[in-house]
N, C-alpha and C positions, 0 to 999 in steps of 0.2 A: 807346471806344477806337480808334485810327486804321481809319481804313476806306480800301481800293485796289481798285481794278477791275483786272482782269488780263486778260487775250484767252485763255488757254489752257485747259484742262480742270479743273474738283475733284474731286477724290474724296478717301477717305481712302489717306494713309500716301503720296501722291503728292506729288514735288517740284512748286513752282509759282515760273516763273522772274519775275520782275515787268521791266519796262523799266530800262535806266540811269537817265533821268532819277526813275524811282521809288525806283532800289535808293538814288541818292544823296540822295533824300528821306529815307529809312529812317534810313540812317545819319549824313548831315551833318545833318541838319536835327532829324528825333525822335529821334537818338542812340538808335536799339534794336543792339541786340549780341543775339547768340546767346542763344535759348532763349526770347528776350522774343516776346508776341504781339499779334495782330492779326487784323482782320476783312477777308477779303476771296470777292468774289463777280464774276459774271462773266456774268449774263443769264440765266444755262442751269440752274446747276448748284446754285443756293439762294446763302447764306451760310455762309462757312465759318471757324472759328478758326485760323490757321495759325501757325508758329512761327519766328521766324530757325529757319535749319539752318545756313550757311553766309555767310560774307563775304568776297567774293572782292574783288581788286584788280578786275574787270570787270562788279562785279555782286552783287546777295542771290538766294539759294534761303532757300527757303520751303517748309514742310512742312506739309498741309493735317492737321489733326487730328482734327474733327471739324466737322458741319453743323450751326450752331447756329438754322437758318433755312431751310424750303424753298423751293424756286422759286414766288413770285408777279410775278401783273403787276396794274397796274395800267388802269384804263378803257381804252380804244381813243380817244384821243383825236389828235388830230395839228392842231398850230398850223398853216396857212398863213399864211405875212407876204412882204409885198413890200418887195424890199431896198432898206433905207436907209443913213443912214451908219457906218460903222463902229461907235464908241462906242454908238451907240440900237442897232444889232442882236446885238452882243456880250452886251446888258443883257436883250435880247429871251429870245436863247439858252438864259441862265442863267436865268431865271426859267420861262422852259418848262419846266426840269428840272427845278426846284423846285417848281411846281405840277401836275407828273405825265405833262408832254402826252409820246407815248409816241415821237411824230415832230416835227420841224420840217421843213419844206417852205419855200425858199425860192426866189419869184416875181418876173419880170417885168412891169411892167406899161407903158404909153403912158406914165404919169408916173414912173418910175422913174428916181432921180434918186440915185445912191449911189456911195460907196468900192469898190473893189476886194475883192472875198471873201475870205477865206484861211480854209479851210474844216479845215484841219490846228486854226489858233486857237480855233474854235466848237467843235472837235470836243473840244478839250480842256476847254473850260469846260463845256460837256456834262456830261463827265465827273466834272469835281473837282464840281462841284454835285449831281452822283447821288452822290458820297463823299458828301459832308458832309451829306445830306439822311436818308440811310437807307435812299433806294430801293433796288428788286433788278434793277436792270436800265440801261445810259444810253438817252436818247431820239439815234434817229440825225440827223442835218442832212445835206439832202439838196442837190443843184448845185443853181442857180437854174435856174428851168423858164419860159416865160412861162405869163400867164396861160392863155390860151387852149388851150395844150396840156394843162395841167393838167386843165381841166375839159373836154378830148374825152376825157382820158381815165379819166375821173372812176369810181370804185367801185362797183358796185352795193350799192345796200344802205346805202352811206356818206351820212350828212345832213352838211351846210352851215350851221354856222353864219355869215351874213356880216353883220357887221357895217359899217352902212350910215351914212354921214355925212351922208347929206341926209334920214335920216328909215327909221324903222323901228316893228314893236312890243318893247315894253318888255319887255327880256331875258329876265327870270325866267317871265314870264308866257307869252311864245311857246316858251321849251324845255321847261316843261311839257307844255305841249299838243304839243309833238312826239315829245316823251318821249326815254326810253333806246337805248341803239343805240351802234354807232359812228358819231363826229365827226369835222368838223374844223369847227376855226375860222379864218377867214379877215380879214385885217388889211391896211388898205391902204397906197399908200404919203406921203409928208406932204404930196404935194398932190390926195394923193385919187384916186380912179379915174375916168376918164373916163367923158362921159355914155352913150356906147355899150356901154363893160366894166358899168357896172350895171344897163344894160339890159336885159342877158344873165345878169346874176347873177338878179335878178328872176325872169324867168324862166322860170328852170333847174327842175325838180321836186322836185327833192331839196332847195333852199334854204332857207333861213328869216332872212330880215330879217330886224336887230335895232337896235335902238337903244342906245350905252351912254349914254344920259342927254342933259341939256341943254348942256353942254359939249365944246366941240372937246380932242380929247385927240392927244396927241402918240403914232407909232404903239409906241414904245414903252408908254405909262400904256397905252394903250388894249388892248395885248396881255396885261398884268395882267390885268383890269381885266377884259375878257373870258373868261378860263380861272378869276379868281375866283368869276364870276356861273358860266358853266357845272360847275364844279365844283361848286359850293353849289347847283344845282338840281338835275342828274342825274347828278353824278361821283360819287366817291367819298369825301365828304366825312363821311358819315353812318353810312358803312358798317361 
């Protein structure tokens, strides 16, 4: 069944107004008609079965019929990734949504060299991935910040999985030892972290420096590998 992410509240018998683009998708691509059903979620009120109530010239009105799943959230996992080229950052955001990241934070490092970022495009990619994978929320994608600023404002109690291309502990054993809880995964730029950045990261008390294996990985591959290792070790894959 079609799944759609909406902004408004969901409750029994309430009208639901998709965006104009979503309305066009429902009527022109999926050919839905009055009375047809679809699944809708907003990240707050669970997942609802809705029906098409009205088809207007400038949109569609849905009616919330019944909640089919209560609201749940995945593990508290952030992906922090240095800005890279457009195609790769789009892949990273898509896979972060598919693999259960709650938030994607873009950072600027000393060796960052990338295209201009379109957050609206990345938000749309995250939303579509969430709709397709069955998750109940959409990961936020943050404006780029300098890496030093992110580290200066670090959240107490959150651990950092630093994917260190110069060497680190085997990822799965290091993660098991560090344990569960809120985590962030940090992926560097195509040119790697500067020596000064690497030194600071390794010195922080909340950092767990890990290796992603013997091969040098591109940023998008590294992000997918790191999230997979994290989910398999301390995430929700076995729950």
